C-alpha positions in Angstrom: 46.4 -26.7 71.8 49.3 -26.5 74.7 52.4 -25.8 72.7 56.1 -25.7 74.6 58.4 -23.3 73.4 62.3 -24.7 73.6 64.9 -22.4 72.5 69.0 -21.8 72.2 70.4 -24.8 72.9 73.2 -24.9 71.7 74.3 -28.7 71.8 77.4 -30.1 71.2 78.9 -33.2 70.8 81.1 -36.3 72.5 80.6 -34.6 76.1 82.2 -31.1 75.3 81.3 -28.1 77.1 80.2 -24.9 75.9 82.5 -22.3 77.2 84.3 -24.9 78.9 81.1 -25.3 81.7 78.2 -25.5 80.2 76.8 -29.5 79.2 74.0 -28.1 77.1 73.3 -31.8 75.9 72.5 -32.9 79.7 70.7 -29.5 79.8 68.3 -30.3 76.8 68.0 -33.7 77.9 66.5 -32.6 81.4 64.1 -30.2 79.4 62.8 -33.3 77.4 62.6 -35.0 81.1 61.0 -32.0 82.1 58.1 -32.1 78.8 57.7 -35.9 79.6 56.7 -35.1 83.2 54.0 -32.6 82.8 50.5 -33.2 82.6 48.7 -32.3 80.4 51.8 -33.2 78.1 52.8 -30.1 75.3 50.7 -31.2 71.7 53.6 -29.7 69.9 56.7 -28.5 71.0 58.7 -26.0 68.6 62.2 -24.7 68.6 63.3 -21.5 67.8 67.0 -21.8 66.6 70.4 -21.9 67.9 69.4 -25.8 67.9 73.5 -26.3 68.1 76.4 -24.5 69.1 78.7 -24.9 65.6 76.2 -25.9 63.0 78.5 -29.4 63.2 76.7 -33.0 61.6 77.5 -34.7 64.8 76.3 -32.1 66.8 72.8 -31.9 65.1 72.8 -35.8 65.5 73.5 -35.7 69.6 70.7 -33.3 69.2 68.2 -35.9 67.4 69.3 -38.8 69.3 68.5 -36.4 72.8 64.8 -35.2 70.9 63.9 -38.5 70.0 62.6 -39.1 73.9 59.3 -36.9 72.8 56.4 -38.1 70.9 55.4 -35.1 70.0 55.7 -33.4 66.8 59.0 -31.4 66.5 59.1 -28.2 64.5 62.4 -26.2 63.9 63.4 -23.2 62.6 67.6 -22.2 62.5 69.6 -19.3 64.0 72.5 -17.8 63.9 74.7 -20.7 65.3 72.9 -23.1 63.0 73.7 -24.4 59.6 71.1 -24.1 56.9 72.5 -27.6 55.3 73.8 -29.6 58.0 70.3 -28.8 59.7 68.2 -29.6 56.9 70.0 -33.1 56.8 69.8 -33.8 60.1 66.2 -33.1 60.0 65.5 -34.7 56.6 62.6 -37.1 57.7 60.7 -34.2 58.3 58.4 -33.1 55.9 57.6 -30.0 56.7 61.2 -28.5 56.0 61.5 -27.8 52.6 64.1 -29.7 50.5 65.6 -27.6 47.8 64.5 -23.5 49.0 67.0 -21.4 50.2 65.4 -20.3 53.3 64.0 -23.0 55.8 60.6 -21.3 55.9 57.0 -23.9 56.3 53.6 -23.7 57.5 52.0 -25.9 59.8 48.1 -26.3 59.1 46.8 -29.6 60.8 46.9 -27.6 64.6 43.6 -25.3 66.0 46.7 -22.3 65.8 48.4 -22.5 62.5 52.3 -22.1 62.8 54.4 -20.4 60.4 58.4 -20.7 60.7 60.6 -17.7 59.5 64.2 -18.3 58.7 65.5 -15.0 59.8 69.4 -16.3 59.7 72.1 -14.8 57.7 75.2 -16.8 57.4 78.4 -15.6 59.3 76.4 -13.1 61.1 74.8 -12.7 64.5 72.0 -10.5 63.5 68.7 -11.3 61.5 67.2 -9.7 58.4 64.1 -9.9 56.8 64.7 -9.3 53.1 62.3 -8.5 50.3 61.7 -12.4 49.2 61.2 -13.6 53.2 58.3 -10.7 53.8 56.9 -11.3 50.3 56.9 -15.1 51.2 55.3 -14.2 54.6 52.8 -12.1 52.8 51.7 -14.4 50.7 51.5 -17.6 53.3 49.1 -14.7 55.4 46.9 -14.2 52.8 46.0 -17.9 52.0 44.4 -18.4 55.7 43.1 -14.8 56.9 40.8 -16.2 59.6 43.1 -18.8 60.8 44.5 -17.8 64.5 48.5 -18.0 63.5 51.7 -18.2 65.6 55.2 -16.7 63.7 58.3 -18.5 64.8 61.4 -16.2 64.3 64.7 -17.0 65.6 65.5 -12.9 66.1 63.2 -11.0 67.8 62.3 -7.9 65.4 62.3 -5.6 68.4 64.3 -4.0 70.6 64.9 -5.5 74.4 66.6 -2.7 76.2 69.7 -4.9 76.6 72.1 -3.3 74.3 74.4 -5.8 74.0 71.7 -7.9 72.3 69.8 -5.2 70.4 72.7 -4.6 67.5 71.9 -8.5 66.6 68.4 -8.6 66.2 66.1 -8.7 63.4 66.5 -6.0 60.6 63.6 -4.7 58.7 61.4 -5.3 61.5 59.7 -2.0 60.3 58.9 -3.6 56.9 57.6 -6.7 58.9 55.3 -4.7 61.0 53.8 -3.2 58.1 52.9 -6.8 56.9 51.5 -7.9 60.4 48.8 -4.8 60.8 47.1 -6.1 56.9 46.9 -9.5 58.4 45.4 -9.2 62.7 45.1 -13.1 62.5 48.9 -13.4 64.0 47.9 -13.6 67.2 51.8 -13.8 68.7 55.6 -13.7 67.4 57.6 -16.5 69.4 61.3 -15.6 69.0 64.6 -16.7 70.7 68.1 -15.6 70.4 68.0 -13.1 73.7 68.2 -16.2 76.1 65.4 -14.3 78.2 61.5 -14.1 78.9 60.9 -10.7 77.2 57.5 -9.5 76.0 56.2 -6.8 74.3 53.0 -5.2 72.5 54.5 -4.5 68.9 53.0 -3.7 65.7 49.6 -4.9 67.4 50.9 -8.2 68.4 52.4 -9.6 71.4 56.0 -10.5 70.6 58.0 -12.4 72.7 61.5 -13.9 73.2 62.0 -17.1 75.6 64.9 -18.1 78.1 67.4 -20.7 76.9 67.5 -24.2 78.1 71.7 -23.7 78.4 72.5 -20.5 79.6 71.2 -16.8 80.3 72.4 -13.4 79.0 72.9 -11.4 82.1 70.0 -8.9 82.4 71.7 -5.2 82.6 70.0 -2.1 81.3 72.8 0.1 81.3 74.0 2.0 78.5 77.8 0.6 79.2 76.5 -2.7 79.7 78.7 -5.6 78.9 77.8 -8.9 76.6 77.7 -11.7 79.9 76.0 -15.0 80.4 74.7 -16.2 83.5 74.0 -19.2 84.7 70.1 -18.8 86.0 67.5 -21.7 85.8 66.9 -23.0 82.8 63.2 -22.8 81.7 61.0 -22.9 78.6 57.6 -21.4 78.1 54.3 -23.3 77.5 51.7 -21.7 75.3 48.0 -22.6 75.8 45.5 -21.6 73.3 41.6 -21.7 74.0 39.6 -20.4 71.8 37.2 -18.5 74.0 40.3 -17.0 75.6 43.0 -16.8 73.4 46.9 -18.0 74.0 48.1 -17.6 77.2 52.1 -18.1 77.9 53.7 -19.8 81.0 57.2 -20.1 82.0 58.2 -23.2 83.6 61.6 -23.6 85.0 63.3 -26.7 84.9 64.5 -28.5 87.8 63.8 -30.0 90.8 62.7 -27.1 93.1 60.8 -29.3 96.0 57.2 -30.4 96.5 54.1 -28.8 96.3 52.2 -27.4 99.1 48.5 -26.5 99.3 47.7 -22.9 100.3 46.1 -23.9 103.5 46.9 -24.9 107.2 47.7 -28.7 106.3 51.3 -28.5 106.3 51.5 -26.7 109.7 49.1 -29.3 111.3 51.3 -32.1 109.3 54.3 -30.7 110.7 52.8 -30.0 114.6 
């Protein structure tokens, strides 16, 4: 099973630019083209929040238009830039999203690895939260299939990254999530977004990670007096490859044209001699 993780796409509509300089819709389109060129192609695409910039219906319509070129199942969760109601309406044809519950939680049980989408958003604020109702829901779902390898999808990371400009807006009540994970060792990975960077940590007995954005990156700065800045690093997505005998192996896949491939031998020099 090959799972592609795309995150923090921040799609806008009508040719608008984020920060008056970033064409996020075009960058997602390039990501879709990139995924379609992969051989083998991913079996599943997950999008870990901040799908659009302002939570407006027209932005979600543009998002769906771009994603229509993907043939794989696409599973989404909301981020702090998303609007639950508008997202639910835009993906109303996707049966995995609950139609009438407060949170956009779900489980996907048709793949070799079970996927659990966990809604961590709090309307109107940038940070995330895991209240007792969300934690209880997750605990109940994990009890259903204790032997099935499971990947948890969240927008806000429950761990600190060292990027102080982002850590104040991570997922609160992460310690309570950790207590649940210690009771459910079938969770093999936590895949997050929000930070716009590729980060990995062994947290509460589980490998947890954030993925880079297709749009823009949060500037890498570990200073205690760091400012909150973005930088236009190469866009990327992550490819997670599940093999039962090995486990889940993750790769960073840069989006763009970086030239042709060359063999690790003397054939290039011989050809150019």
